Backbone bond lengths (Angstrom), bond angles and torsions (degrees), N, CA, C in turn:
res aa  C-N    CA-C-N  psi(-1)  N-CA   C-N-CA  omega(-1)  CA-C   N-CA-C  phi
1 M - - - 1.436 - - 1.538 111.26 -
2 I 1.316 115.33 -47.51 1.467 119.54 179.44 1.528 109.86 -66.04
3 R 1.312 115.77 -35.97 1.453 119.86 179.14 1.538 110.63 -62.75
4 N 1.314 118.24 -41.93 1.452 121.73 178.51 1.525 111.64 -63.78
5 I 1.298 117.12 -40.89 1.466 121.23 178.87 1.515 110.20 -64.79
6 L 1.314 117.83 -44.10 1.464 121.76 178.29 1.533 111.15 -64.20
7 N 1.334 116.97 -38.78 1.471 120.11 177.02 1.525 111.46 -63.34
8 H 1.323 116.67 -41.58 1.463 120.50 178.73 1.530 111.53 -65.82
9 I 1.310 116.41 -41.12 1.468 120.12 178.09 1.527 110.43 -64.91
10 L 1.310 117.04 -42.42 1.467 121.12 178.16 1.531 111.10 -62.71
11 C 1.317 117.05 -43.61 1.474 120.67 177.28 1.521 110.83 -62.21
12 L 1.301 117.16 -41.09 1.459 121.34 179.34 1.526 110.82 -63.36
13 I 1.307 117.43 -42.82 1.467 121.64 179.09 1.526 110.38 -64.31
14 V 1.317 118.02 -42.42 1.459 121.76 179.54 1.520 110.33 -64.55
15 L 1.319 118.16 -43.47 1.455 121.09 179.77 1.522 112.29 -65.09
16 I 1.303 116.86 -38.93 1.463 120.22 179.70 1.527 110.88 -69.03
17 S 1.305 117.88 -40.01 1.464 120.36 -176.41 1.530 111.80 -71.66
18 F 1.330 119.52 -28.66 1.460 121.68 179.93 1.523 112.97 -96.33
19 D 1.307 117.22 4.84 1.457 120.89 -177.79 1.523 112.60 -80.19
20 S 1.301 119.09 -26.30 1.461 120.85 -177.14 1.531 109.95 -77.35
21 P 1.332 117.18 138.73 1.469 120.11 -178.81 1.527 111.41 -72.63
22 L 1.300 115.05 152.45 1.457 121.56 177.92 1.519 108.94 -107.65
23 Y 1.316 116.49 136.70 1.450 121.68 179.38 1.518 109.06 -119.51
24 P 1.318 116.50 142.75 1.466 118.41 178.24 1.533 110.55 -70.14
25 I 1.295 115.58 149.62 1.464 120.23 179.20 1.523 110.40 -69.85
26 D 1.284 117.13 -44.31 1.462 119.88 176.84 1.522 108.61 -128.10
27 F 1.302 115.71 163.89 1.450 121.10 -175.63 1.520 109.15 -108.93
28 S 1.308 115.36 148.49 1.461 119.12 -178.82 1.524 110.45 -72.99
29 E 1.288 115.12 160.35 1.463 121.94 -179.80 1.529 110.77 -62.67
30 K 1.318 116.87 -37.27 1.459 121.70 -179.38 1.531 111.14 -65.72
31 V 1.322 117.61 -39.84 1.466 121.47 178.65 1.526 110.07 -63.91
32 I 1.308 117.33 -42.77 1.466 121.73 179.90 1.527 110.19 -66.93
33 E 1.313 116.88 -40.66 1.466 120.81 179.01 1.535 110.60 -64.50
34 N 1.326 117.43 -43.81 1.465 120.82 177.90 1.522 111.38 -63.39
35 Y 1.319 116.75 -38.06 1.459 121.09 177.87 1.539 110.45 -64.52
36 T 1.320 116.70 -40.99 1.462 121.36 177.69 1.530 110.51 -63.72
37 F 1.330 117.09 -41.83 1.465 120.35 177.57 1.530 111.01 -64.79
38 K 1.315 116.58 -37.14 1.466 120.62 179.09 1.528 110.84 -63.99
39 I 1.327 117.02 -41.95 1.464 121.00 177.95 1.522 110.44 -64.31
40 S 1.323 116.88 -44.60 1.465 119.67 -177.86 1.525 111.38 -66.02
41 R 1.326 117.79 -38.08 1.464 120.33 176.96 1.524 111.17 -65.03
42 K 1.338 116.78 -42.08 1.458 120.87 179.54 1.529 110.53 -60.88
43 F 1.328 116.42 -47.87 1.459 120.01 -178.84 1.524 111.21 -62.63
44 S 1.325 117.13 -49.18 1.467 119.70 -175.80 1.524 111.79 -66.97
45 N 1.335 117.80 -38.73 1.467 119.79 177.51 1.525 111.38 -65.26
46 T 1.319 117.41 -41.21 1.464 120.79 178.46 1.521 110.42 -64.83
47 F 1.333 117.19 -43.22 1.460 120.66 179.56 1.533 110.77 -64.03
48 C 1.328 116.81 -44.98 1.475 120.49 -179.54 1.525 110.84 -62.12
49 N 1.325 116.20 -46.88 1.465 119.41 -179.15 1.521 111.43 -64.15
50 S 1.313 117.56 -38.12 1.463 120.85 179.98 1.517 111.54 -64.98
51 T 1.322 116.76 -43.01 1.467 119.07 179.83 1.520 111.19 -70.23
52 K 1.335 117.86 -31.59 1.465 120.39 178.14 1.527 111.91 -69.76
53 F 1.344 116.99 -26.58 1.457 120.47 177.73 1.519 112.08 -82.06
54 G 1.317 117.92 0.13 1.454 121.07 175.14 1.514 114.65 97.87
55 I 1.318 117.75 7.00 1.464 120.83 176.78 1.527 107.98 -75.79
56 S 1.314 116.88 141.49 1.465 120.02 179.61 1.528 109.79 -61.99
57 E 1.328 116.15 161.63 1.464 119.35 -178.61 1.519 111.65 -64.25
58 D 1.340 116.78 -36.14 1.464 119.79 178.32 1.531 110.49 -66.33
59 G 1.314 117.14 -43.54 1.465 120.92 178.29 1.514 111.92 -66.93
60 A 1.329 116.67 -39.79 1.460 120.76 178.25 1.521 110.82 -65.57
61 L 1.321 116.57 -36.58 1.462 120.57 178.11 1.524 110.64 -64.68
62 R 1.330 117.05 -48.52 1.471 119.98 179.18 1.524 111.22 -62.27
63 F 1.333 116.85 -42.57 1.459 120.68 179.41 1.524 111.21 -63.56
64 S 1.324 117.39 -44.03 1.464 121.64 -179.02 1.520 111.57 -64.65
65 I 1.328 116.58 -42.25 1.468 120.08 178.01 1.522 110.03 -63.87
66 G 1.318 116.92 -44.03 1.462 120.40 179.87 1.515 112.79 -63.05
67 E 1.320 117.18 -45.88 1.467 121.02 -179.61 1.528 111.26 -65.95
68 T 1.311 117.20 -41.90 1.461 120.23 -179.62 1.523 110.62 -67.59
69 N 1.336 117.35 -42.79 1.461 120.14 176.88 1.521 110.77 -61.54
70 K 1.325 116.99 -40.58 1.461 120.21 -178.33 1.528 111.02 -65.14
71 E 1.317 116.96 -41.42 1.465 120.23 -176.41 1.528 112.69 -72.47
72 F 1.325 117.22 -36.97 1.462 120.24 -173.59 1.526 113.32 -110.80
73 S 1.313 118.38 17.03 1.466 120.07 -168.86 1.521 114.50 -68.62
74 N 1.298 120.36 -35.24 1.469 120.15 -172.98 1.523 112.68 -119.69
75 N 1.298 117.88 41.23 1.452 122.01 178.19 1.529 109.30 -91.39
76 K 1.327 116.10 144.64 1.465 120.70 -179.46 1.529 112.50 -67.15
77 L 1.316 117.05 -20.96 1.466 120.64 -178.63 1.523 112.92 -80.87
78 N 1.318 118.76 -7.75 1.465 121.02 -175.71 1.526 113.14 -60.99
79 K 1.312 117.54 -31.42 1.466 118.53 -178.69 1.533 112.37 -72.85
80 F 1.335 117.05 -11.71 1.456 120.88 179.83 1.530 113.04 -101.30
81 V 1.328 117.68 -1.39 1.465 121.39 -175.75 1.527 109.77 -70.54
82 D 1.315 115.35 129.64 1.462 122.38 174.02 1.529 107.14 -91.51
83 Y 1.340 116.67 106.86 1.456 120.88 -173.04 1.522 113.06 -68.58
84 K 1.321 118.09 -27.03 1.467 119.69 175.73 1.524 110.13 -67.06
85 L 1.328 116.80 -43.68 1.457 121.21 177.23 1.525 110.30 -66.11
86 L 1.316 117.26 -40.63 1.466 121.22 178.71 1.523 110.91 -60.88
87 N 1.320 117.18 -47.95 1.468 120.81 179.73 1.531 111.32 -62.68
88 K 1.323 116.13 -40.00 1.463 120.34 178.54 1.523 110.43 -63.00
89 N 1.330 117.06 -43.15 1.461 120.72 179.11 1.522 111.63 -66.15
90 I 1.323 117.31 -37.89 1.465 120.54 177.88 1.529 109.71 -62.64
91 L 1.323 116.45 -46.77 1.466 119.62 179.65 1.522 111.94 -62.21
92 L 1.329 116.92 -39.89 1.466 119.92 178.18 1.528 111.35 -65.98
93 N 1.344 116.76 -41.20 1.468 119.80 178.18 1.522 111.29 -65.29
94 L 1.330 117.00 -38.90 1.464 119.78 178.86 1.532 110.89 -65.25
95 E 1.322 116.81 -39.58 1.464 120.06 178.06 1.522 111.43 -67.95
96 K 1.316 116.02 -42.60 1.457 120.64 -175.38 1.532 112.27 -73.57
97 N 1.314 117.52 -44.67 1.466 120.98 -172.15 1.528 113.78 -93.58
98 C 1.318 117.46 -29.87 1.476 120.43 -173.63 1.514 113.57 -115.97
99 Q 1.303 117.59 -7.27 1.464 122.71 -176.25 1.531 110.78 57.51
100 I 1.324 116.12 41.06 1.465 122.37 174.81 1.524 106.20 -104.21
101 F 1.325 116.38 108.25 1.456 120.70 -173.48 1.520 113.87 -104.39
102 D 1.322 117.49 -11.81 1.464 120.04 -175.71 1.525 111.97 -115.91
103 F 1.323 117.53 34.78 1.457 121.34 -179.36 1.531 109.31 -72.44
104 P 1.327 118.16 127.72 1.477 120.27 -178.99 1.529 111.06 -74.56
105 E 1.319 115.80 119.03 1.469 120.92 -176.46 1.526 112.15 -65.92
106 H 1.316 118.20 -29.82 1.464 120.26 -178.20 1.534 111.73 -66.34
107 E 1.321 118.10 -17.36 1.464 121.46 177.68 1.534 111.66 -70.28
108 L 1.319 117.32 -18.81 1.463 121.05 -178.05 1.530 112.67 -82.31
109 E 1.338 117.71 0.70 1.465 120.32 179.76 1.523 111.99 -65.00
110 N 1.326 117.79 -25.06 1.465 121.08 179.71 1.521 112.64 -77.85
111 L 1.314 117.38 -7.30 1.457 122.34 178.44 1.526 108.43 -86.20
112 A 1.310 115.89 90.13 1.461 122.27 -179.86 1.514 108.85 -137.29
113 F 1.306 116.32 147.57 1.457 120.99 -173.50 1.523 111.23 -119.53
114 N 1.332 115.35 152.56 1.462 121.84 174.67 1.519 109.51 -76.83
115 Y 1.296 116.86 152.37 1.466 120.79 177.26 1.499 108.90 -93.67
């Protein structure tokens, strides 16, 4: 009887101790690069769709920045984002998917995320 109680207590302790998730201390370069590509795709797709619906470029820019900031604002990977690479990827996606070749890069300065 005592043995069964001790076994149950031991099982309970083991289950509780392994229940908490483990997070890596640092993130791999590939994970950060994929995250940067995900942000750039989100921004460029939102901007393209907004301009196709007839929203002015200024309005589409503000909307795209707001939506992208809202979606990615509190991710742990934000402190590792290389904004030069992000801006370059956004410009490439806009050229490739929307045929927008004269997008002003300085407008992307408002695209910043919280850590």
